[in-house]
Every structure is written in structure tokens, then in C-alpha cells.
VMD Tcl script that builds the backbone (N, CA, C; Angstrom):
set m [mol new atoms 354]
animate dup $m
set s [atomselect $m all]
$s set {name element resname resid chain x y z} {
  {N N MET 1 A -46.285 13.846 -31.925}
  {CA C MET 1 A -46.555 12.535 -32.952}
  {C C MET 1 A -47.977 12.681 -33.193}
  {N N SER 2 A -48.045 12.256 -34.618}
  {CA C SER 2 A -49.482 12.345 -35.047}
  {C C SER 2 A -49.771 10.883 -35.488}
  {N N LYS 3 A -51.207 10.709 -34.993}
  {CA C LYS 3 A -51.457 9.200 -35.466}
  {C C LYS 3 A -52.815 9.280 -36.061}
  {N N THR 4 A -53.006 8.685 -37.291}
  {CA C THR 4 A -54.325 8.865 -38.237}
  {C C THR 4 A -55.049 7.305 -37.925}
  {N N VAL 5 A -56.248 7.213 -37.551}
  {CA C VAL 5 A -56.909 6.197 -37.214}
  {C C VAL 5 A -58.134 6.290 -38.525}
  {N N GLY 6 A -58.129 5.319 -39.582}
  {CA C GLY 6 A -59.220 5.324 -40.342}
  {C C GLY 6 A -60.309 4.471 -40.063}
  {N N ALA 7 A -61.465 5.328 -39.921}
  {CA C ALA 7 A -62.631 4.523 -39.158}
  {C C ALA 7 A -63.068 3.633 -40.074}
  {N N ASN 8 A -63.099 3.643 -41.518}
  {CA C ASN 8 A -63.646 2.604 -42.525}
  {C C ASN 8 A -63.479 2.784 -43.746}
  {N N THR 9 A -62.096 2.103 -44.230}
  {CA C THR 9 A -61.388 2.333 -45.316}
  {C C THR 9 A -62.158 1.797 -46.610}
  {N N LEU 10 A -63.230 0.824 -46.174}
  {CA C LEU 10 A -64.239 0.425 -47.333}
  {C C LEU 10 A -65.367 1.512 -47.720}
  {N N LYS 11 A -65.355 2.433 -46.964}
  {CA C LYS 11 A -66.236 3.702 -47.244}
  {C C LYS 11 A -67.642 3.372 -47.142}
  {N N GLN 12 A -68.265 2.119 -46.430}
  {CA C GLN 12 A -69.362 1.754 -46.228}
  {C C GLN 12 A -70.034 2.127 -44.808}
  {N N ALA 13 A -71.208 1.841 -44.703}
  {CA C ALA 13 A -71.744 2.728 -43.193}
  {C C ALA 13 A -71.475 1.594 -42.244}
  {N N ILE 14 A -71.165 2.092 -41.191}
  {CA C ILE 14 A -70.882 1.361 -39.876}
  {C C ILE 14 A -72.157 1.288 -38.997}
  {N N TRP 15 A -72.746 0.560 -38.872}
  {CA C TRP 15 A -73.896 0.278 -38.007}
  {C C TRP 15 A -73.719 -0.185 -36.362}
  {N N ILE 16 A -74.127 1.001 -35.557}
  {CA C ILE 16 A -73.915 0.854 -34.108}
  {C C ILE 16 A -74.996 0.319 -33.050}
  {N N TYR 17 A -74.984 -0.531 -32.556}
  {CA C TYR 17 A -76.036 -1.119 -31.748}
  {C C TYR 17 A -75.854 -0.844 -30.253}
  {N N GLY 18 A -77.137 -0.511 -29.697}
  {CA C GLY 18 A -77.042 -0.336 -28.220}
  {C C GLY 18 A -76.014 0.691 -27.624}
  {N N LYS 19 A -75.206 0.469 -26.766}
  {CA C LYS 19 A -74.540 1.271 -26.067}
  {C C LYS 19 A -72.978 1.491 -26.418}
  {N N THR 20 A -72.744 0.689 -27.648}
  {CA C THR 20 A -71.348 0.603 -28.523}
  {C C THR 20 A -71.064 2.096 -28.790}
  {N N ASN 21 A -69.748 2.574 -28.984}
  {CA C ASN 21 A -69.384 3.872 -29.467}
  {C C ASN 21 A -67.925 3.871 -29.784}
  {N N ILE 22 A -67.597 4.704 -30.472}
  {CA C ILE 22 A -66.034 4.984 -30.802}
  {C C ILE 22 A -65.743 5.982 -29.560}
  {N N THR 23 A -64.759 5.228 -28.548}
  {CA C THR 23 A -64.236 6.107 -27.411}
  {C C THR 23 A -62.892 6.410 -27.775}
  {N N ILE 24 A -62.421 7.601 -27.567}
  {CA C ILE 24 A -61.100 8.338 -28.148}
  {C C ILE 24 A -60.205 8.029 -26.787}
  {N N ILE 25 A -59.515 7.100 -26.630}
  {CA C ILE 25 A -58.384 6.908 -25.576}
  {C C ILE 25 A -56.894 7.137 -26.455}
  {N N GLY 26 A -56.571 8.328 -26.269}
  {CA C GLY 26 A -55.136 8.554 -27.204}
  {C C GLY 26 A -54.480 9.630 -26.732}
  {N N GLU 27 A -53.874 10.168 -27.787}
  {CA C GLU 27 A -52.624 11.020 -27.381}
  {C C GLU 27 A -52.927 12.266 -28.129}
  {N N LYS 28 A -52.409 13.474 -27.792}
  {CA C LYS 28 A -52.470 14.640 -28.422}
  {C C LYS 28 A -52.103 14.472 -30.337}
  {N N GLY 29 A -52.721 15.017 -31.083}
  {CA C GLY 29 A -52.223 14.626 -32.530}
  {C C GLY 29 A -53.215 13.311 -33.067}
  {N N THR 30 A -53.900 12.854 -32.450}
  {CA C THR 30 A -54.535 11.872 -33.120}
  {C C THR 30 A -55.774 12.218 -33.883}
  {N N ILE 31 A -55.873 11.467 -35.140}
  {CA C ILE 31 A -56.617 12.009 -36.223}
  {C C ILE 31 A -57.823 10.806 -36.782}
  {N N LEU 32 A -58.796 10.901 -36.183}
  {CA C LEU 32 A -59.979 10.014 -36.352}
  {C C LEU 32 A -60.657 10.592 -37.676}
  {N N ASP 33 A -60.185 9.797 -38.596}
  {CA C ASP 33 A -60.935 10.240 -40.367}
  {C C ASP 33 A -61.852 9.164 -40.574}
  {N N GLY 34 A -62.902 9.545 -40.714}
  {CA C GLY 34 A -64.105 8.745 -41.316}
  {C C GLY 34 A -64.140 8.460 -42.749}
  {N N ALA 35 A -63.686 9.183 -43.571}
  {CA C ALA 35 A -63.204 9.245 -44.811}
  {C C ALA 35 A -64.927 9.117 -45.437}
  {N N ASN 36 A -65.719 10.175 -44.733}
  {CA C ASN 36 A -67.127 10.029 -45.494}
  {C C ASN 36 A -67.855 8.921 -45.253}
  {N N SER 37 A -67.595 8.116 -44.075}
  {CA C SER 37 A -68.445 7.117 -43.943}
  {C C SER 37 A -69.642 7.416 -42.941}
  {N N ALA 38 A -70.436 6.731 -42.876}
  {CA C ALA 38 A -71.693 6.894 -41.967}
  {C C ALA 38 A -71.750 6.068 -40.869}
  {N N LEU 39 A -72.002 6.643 -39.724}
  {CA C LEU 39 A -72.264 5.939 -38.529}
  {C C LEU 39 A -73.778 6.150 -38.080}
  {N N ILE 40 A -74.433 4.797 -38.423}
  {CA C ILE 40 A -75.675 4.916 -38.049}
  {C C ILE 40 A -76.278 4.305 -36.763}
  {N N GLY 41 A -77.085 4.720 -35.934}
  {CA C GLY 41 A -77.354 4.323 -34.572}
  {C C GLY 41 A -78.663 3.302 -34.656}
  {N N ILE 42 A -78.570 2.164 -34.238}
  {CA C ILE 42 A -80.005 1.535 -34.100}
  {C C ILE 42 A -80.344 1.423 -32.626}
  {N N ARG 43 A -81.615 1.768 -31.757}
  {CA C ARG 43 A -81.725 1.936 -30.693}
  {C C ARG 43 A -80.291 2.251 -29.664}
  {N N VAL 44 A -79.884 3.324 -30.122}
  {CA C VAL 44 A -78.604 3.585 -29.325}
  {C C VAL 44 A -79.061 4.987 -28.597}
  {N N THR 45 A -78.625 4.728 -27.104}
  {CA C THR 45 A -78.886 5.726 -26.065}
  {C C THR 45 A -77.636 6.555 -25.870}
  {N N SER 46 A -76.808 6.608 -26.664}
  {CA C SER 46 A -75.345 7.472 -26.232}
  {C C SER 46 A -74.939 8.259 -27.743}
  {N N SER 47 A -73.815 8.476 -27.897}
  {CA C SER 47 A -73.092 9.137 -28.649}
  {C C SER 47 A -72.162 8.169 -29.324}
  {N N PRO 48 A -72.142 8.384 -31.023}
  {CA C PRO 48 A -71.311 7.359 -31.465}
  {C C PRO 48 A -69.720 7.859 -31.293}
  {N N ILE 49 A -69.389 8.870 -31.144}
  {CA C ILE 49 A -68.001 9.524 -30.791}
  {C C ILE 49 A -68.052 10.053 -29.213}
  {N N ASP 50 A -67.046 9.596 -28.771}
  {CA C ASP 50 A -66.995 10.163 -27.296}
  {C C ASP 50 A -65.556 10.474 -27.000}
  {N N ASN 51 A -65.030 11.655 -26.730}
  {CA C ASN 51 A -63.747 12.003 -26.446}
  {C C ASN 51 A -63.874 12.423 -24.942}
  {N N THR 52 A -63.316 12.005 -24.292}
  {CA C THR 52 A -63.441 12.298 -22.789}
  {C C THR 52 A -61.784 12.802 -22.264}
  {N N ALA 53 A -61.529 13.990 -22.150}
  {CA C ALA 53 A -60.267 14.283 -21.491}
  {C C ALA 53 A -58.989 14.094 -22.486}
  {N N THR 54 A -59.075 13.947 -23.650}
  {CA C THR 54 A -58.175 13.792 -24.604}
  {C C THR 54 A -58.076 14.863 -25.645}
  {N N SER 55 A -57.057 15.985 -25.406}
  {CA C SER 55 A -56.864 17.073 -26.079}
  {C C SER 55 A -56.167 17.194 -27.520}
  {N N GLY 56 A -56.288 17.858 -28.467}
  {CA C GLY 56 A -55.377 17.968 -29.543}
  {C C GLY 56 A -56.137 16.980 -30.738}
  {N N VAL 57 A -57.328 16.424 -30.664}
  {CA C VAL 57 A -57.700 15.202 -31.449}
  {C C VAL 57 A -58.154 15.941 -32.662}
  {N N THR 58 A -58.277 15.389 -33.980}
  {CA C THR 58 A -58.975 15.776 -35.101}
  {C C THR 58 A -60.176 14.618 -35.379}
  {N N ILE 59 A -61.380 15.226 -35.426}
  {CA C ILE 59 A -62.556 14.196 -35.907}
  {C C ILE 59 A -63.147 14.542 -37.028}
  {N N ALA 60 A -62.955 13.982 -37.995}
  {CA C ALA 60 A -63.238 14.379 -39.388}
  {C C ALA 60 A -64.004 13.415 -40.228}
  {N N GLY 61 A -65.034 13.964 -41.278}
  {CA C GLY 61 A -65.534 13.055 -42.325}
  {C C GLY 61 A -66.369 12.125 -41.933}
  {N N PHE 62 A -67.233 12.174 -40.900}
  {CA C PHE 62 A -68.528 11.425 -40.630}
  {C C PHE 62 A -69.503 11.709 -40.968}
  {N N GLU 63 A -70.535 10.831 -41.279}
  {CA C GLU 63 A -72.086 11.283 -41.352}
  {C C GLU 63 A -72.576 10.556 -40.085}
  {N N ILE 64 A -73.160 11.254 -39.399}
  {CA C ILE 64 A -73.694 10.492 -38.079}
  {C C ILE 64 A -74.964 10.697 -38.012}
  {N N ARG 65 A -75.916 9.633 -37.817}
  {CA C ARG 65 A -77.322 9.765 -37.632}
  {C C ARG 65 A -78.035 8.517 -36.900}
  {N N ASN 66 A -79.163 8.999 -36.102}
  {CA C ASN 66 A -79.960 8.155 -35.233}
  {C C ASN 66 A -79.392 7.830 -34.116}
  {N N PHE 67 A -78.860 8.881 -33.527}
  {CA C PHE 67 A -78.191 8.716 -32.188}
  {C C PHE 67 A -78.864 9.760 -31.156}
  {N N VAL 68 A -78.936 9.719 -29.937}
  {CA C VAL 68 A -79.081 10.449 -28.994}
  {C C VAL 68 A -78.383 12.034 -28.944}
  {N N TYR 69 A -76.999 11.837 -29.176}
  {CA C TYR 69 A -75.918 12.852 -29.496}
  {C C TYR 69 A -75.162 12.398 -30.631}
  {N N GLY 70 A -74.616 13.446 -31.289}
  {CA C GLY 70 A -73.833 13.126 -32.292}
  {C C GLY 70 A -72.310 13.012 -31.922}
  {N N ILE 71 A -71.666 14.132 -31.531}
  {CA C ILE 71 A -70.224 14.135 -30.908}
  {C C ILE 71 A -70.039 14.518 -29.647}
  {N N TYR 72 A -69.487 14.097 -28.590}
  {CA C TYR 72 A -69.629 14.308 -27.263}
  {C C TYR 72 A -68.067 14.617 -26.716}
  {N N LEU 73 A -67.862 15.759 -26.237}
  {CA C LEU 73 A -66.490 16.312 -25.997}
  {C C LEU 73 A -66.547 16.685 -24.372}
  {N N ILE 74 A -65.675 16.030 -23.461}
  {CA C ILE 74 A -66.005 16.147 -21.980}
  {C C ILE 74 A -64.572 16.386 -21.716}
  {N N LYS 75 A -64.192 17.591 -21.093}
  {CA C LYS 75 A -62.815 17.970 -20.596}
  {C C LYS 75 A -62.172 17.859 -21.609}
  {N N ALA 76 A -62.195 18.160 -22.766}
  {CA C ALA 76 A -61.282 17.892 -24.049}
  {C C ALA 76 A -60.930 19.331 -24.783}
  {N N ASN 77 A -60.107 19.803 -24.805}
  {CA C ASN 77 A -59.587 21.075 -25.246}
  {C C ASN 77 A -58.746 21.022 -26.718}
  {N N ASN 78 A -58.740 22.301 -27.308}
  {CA C ASN 78 A -58.111 22.214 -28.593}
  {C C ASN 78 A -58.354 21.090 -29.728}
  {N N ASN 79 A -59.359 20.655 -29.990}
  {CA C ASN 79 A -59.769 19.609 -30.615}
  {C C ASN 79 A -60.454 20.320 -31.947}
  {N N GLN 80 A -60.409 19.605 -33.111}
  {CA C GLN 80 A -60.770 19.927 -34.483}
  {C C GLN 80 A -61.784 19.207 -35.061}
  {N N LEU 81 A -63.025 19.682 -34.950}
  {CA C LEU 81 A -64.220 18.722 -35.673}
  {C C LEU 81 A -64.421 19.329 -37.096}
  {N N ASP 82 A -64.006 18.750 -38.294}
  {CA C ASP 82 A -64.109 19.182 -39.349}
  {C C ASP 82 A -64.897 18.059 -40.355}
  {N N ASN 83 A -65.827 18.860 -40.972}
  {CA C ASN 83 A -66.485 17.939 -42.076}
  {C C ASN 83 A -67.272 16.908 -41.428}
  {N N ASN 84 A -67.962 17.144 -40.401}
  {CA C ASN 84 A -68.814 16.108 -39.941}
  {C C ASN 84 A -70.372 16.535 -40.029}
  {N N THR 85 A -71.034 15.598 -40.845}
  {CA C THR 85 A -72.626 15.757 -41.154}
  {C C THR 85 A -73.400 15.108 -39.856}
  {N N ILE 86 A -74.526 15.638 -38.976}
  {CA C ILE 86 A -74.950 15.018 -38.133}
  {C C ILE 86 A -76.492 15.505 -38.353}
  {N N SER 87 A -77.108 14.341 -38.174}
  {CA C SER 87 A -78.611 14.374 -38.354}
  {C C SER 87 A -79.673 13.415 -37.655}
  {N N ASN 88 A -80.601 13.802 -37.314}
  {CA C ASN 88 A -81.757 12.782 -36.646}
  {C C ASN 88 A -81.241 12.589 -35.340}
  {N N VAL 89 A -80.644 13.574 -34.653}
  {CA C VAL 89 A -80.024 13.262 -33.292}
  {C C VAL 89 A -80.992 14.529 -32.506}
  {N N GLN 90 A -80.882 14.178 -31.008}
  {CA C GLN 90 A -81.397 15.328 -30.066}
  {C C GLN 90 A -80.317 16.123 -29.853}
  {N N GLY 91 A -79.283 15.926 -30.019}
  {CA C GLY 91 A -78.004 17.093 -29.873}
  {C C GLY 91 A -76.932 16.462 -30.710}
  {N N GLY 92 A -76.573 17.618 -31.597}
  {CA C GLY 92 A -75.345 17.365 -32.408}
  {C C GLY 92 A -73.989 17.257 -31.961}
  {N N ILE 93 A -73.386 18.389 -31.328}
  {CA C ILE 93 A -72.239 18.495 -30.933}
  {C C ILE 93 A -72.293 19.019 -29.443}
  {N N ASN 94 A -72.060 18.171 -28.636}
  {CA C ASN 94 A -72.074 18.573 -26.959}
  {C C ASN 94 A -70.786 18.862 -26.343}
  {N N LEU 95 A -70.480 20.048 -26.192}
  {CA C LEU 95 A -69.175 20.385 -25.382}
  {C C LEU 95 A -69.404 20.525 -23.927}
  {N N ILE 96 A -68.682 19.934 -23.081}
  {CA C ILE 96 A -68.612 19.862 -21.499}
  {C C ILE 96 A -67.399 20.155 -21.179}
  {N N ALA 97 A -67.238 21.294 -20.600}
  {CA C ALA 97 A -65.932 21.545 -19.859}
  {C C ALA 97 A -64.945 21.837 -20.824}
  {N N SER 98 A -65.224 21.952 -22.091}
  {CA C SER 98 A -64.151 21.841 -23.228}
  {C C SER 98 A -63.877 23.242 -23.807}
  {N N ASN 99 A -62.555 23.686 -23.839}
  {CA C ASN 99 A -62.522 24.868 -24.316}
  {C C ASN 99 A -61.575 24.723 -25.822}
  {N N ASP 100 A -61.699 26.020 -26.560}
  {CA C ASP 100 A -60.452 26.323 -27.760}
  {C C ASP 100 A -61.101 25.124 -28.359}
  {N N ASN 101 A -62.078 24.696 -28.740}
  {CA C ASN 101 A -62.303 23.682 -30.022}
  {C C ASN 101 A -62.809 24.453 -31.443}
  {N N ASP 102 A -62.391 24.049 -32.377}
  {CA C ASP 102 A -62.392 24.533 -33.577}
  {C C ASP 102 A -63.808 23.528 -34.328}
  {N N ILE 103 A -64.881 24.158 -34.985}
  {CA C ILE 103 A -65.927 23.252 -35.562}
  {C C ILE 103 A -65.819 24.161 -36.851}
  {N N VAL 104 A -65.370 23.305 -37.966}
  {CA C VAL 104 A -65.136 23.576 -39.129}
  {C C VAL 104 A -66.297 22.748 -40.143}
  {N N ASN 105 A -66.749 23.510 -41.026}
  {CA C ASN 105 A -67.731 22.867 -42.383}
  {C C ASN 105 A -68.734 22.062 -41.408}
  {N N TYR 106 A -69.502 22.611 -40.509}
  {CA C TYR 106 A -70.489 21.778 -39.991}
  {C C TYR 106 A -71.782 22.033 -40.349}
  {N N PRO 107 A -72.424 21.451 -41.400}
  {CA C PRO 107 A -74.024 21.981 -41.778}
  {C C PRO 107 A -74.848 21.779 -40.434}
  {N N VAL 108 A -75.599 22.762 -40.447}
  {CA C VAL 108 A -76.590 22.871 -39.200}
  {C C VAL 108 A -77.568 21.781 -39.401}
  {N N PRO 109 A -77.526 20.522 -38.417}
  {CA C PRO 109 A -78.473 19.652 -38.660}
  {C C PRO 109 A -79.828 19.941 -38.194}
  {N N ARG 110 A -80.805 19.281 -38.457}
  {CA C ARG 110 A -82.016 19.064 -37.920}
  {C C ARG 110 A -82.049 18.377 -36.685}
  {N N ALA 111 A -81.798 19.044 -35.773}
  {CA C ALA 111 A -81.964 18.489 -34.358}
  {C C ALA 111 A -82.435 19.391 -33.190}
  {N N GLN 112 A -82.807 18.916 -32.054}
  {CA C GLN 112 A -83.227 19.390 -30.995}
  {C C GLN 112 A -82.230 20.234 -30.640}
  {N N GLY 113 A -81.009 19.964 -30.266}
  {CA C GLY 113 A -79.999 20.807 -30.100}
  {C C GLY 113 A -78.810 20.665 -30.749}
  {N N VAL 114 A -78.621 21.638 -31.423}
  {CA C VAL 114 A -77.439 21.631 -32.383}
  {C C VAL 114 A -76.038 21.959 -31.639}
  {N N LEU 115 A -75.767 22.576 -31.046}
  {CA C LEU 115 A -74.391 22.611 -30.438}
  {C C LEU 115 A -74.873 23.141 -28.733}
  {N N THR 116 A -74.537 22.238 -28.025}
  {CA C THR 116 A -74.469 22.437 -26.598}
  {C C THR 116 A -73.332 22.678 -25.994}
  {N N ILE 117 A -73.195 23.738 -25.145}
  {CA C ILE 117 A -71.919 24.002 -24.446}
  {C C ILE 117 A -72.418 24.184 -23.021}
  {N N LEU 118 A -71.570 23.447 -22.219}
  {CA C LEU 118 A -71.882 23.272 -20.507}
  {C C LEU 118 A -70.503 23.746 -19.797}
}
mol reanalyze $m
mol bondsrecalc $m
mol representation Tube
mol addrep $m
């Protein structure tokens, strides 16, 4: 079963403060579609999108900026990251104990760590 979650149908920026983030708690086939929305951090010490242990998820269409990390995958396999733009972060996409993930249409950001795989 596929489930599409539209992050922002108004196509406006979503401002994220402090430790708030989008945590994926879902099932295989979930689609998190940003519809080209911006996730902009203010004094944030984390990642705006965190996928821990949910496999088979699509994260697409986000502009992510001003965070410590862009997208965080921990023990999350077979996911697709498509058409996400990440800038002004210390680490763009972080894959920790995650296998077989597809990263498509990812412009290389100006970041200290563009792609971290542990």
C-alpha cells in the first residue's frame, strides 16, 4: 500500500525552530512529497527529515537549508531520495547503517559533508 503525504500544499516555506523535525513513522511505500517546498531552519541542531528504521520510503521535492544535517537515514533501507536541494548545512544526506538507497537528481550542495555514509 502506498501512502502519499503532501508536506505543504500551499507551496510556501515551512519554518522549523529548535528541535522540531519531520520524523517518518510509517510503512513501506510512504511518499513524503515536498512539492518543491522549502524547509528552513532557525537555530536548529538537528535534521528536518529523520527516517529511522522505515524502509521503502520516497522523500522528494524539498529545498532544505539552515540545518546541521539535511536528511538523516538510520537503519532505513531501499528508500528513494529524489529531487531534494540541500544547502547551508554541515552534512547534506547522512546514511547510517542504511543500504540500497537511491539518491536521484541531487544537486551537490555547498556543505561541509555532502554525503556521509557510516
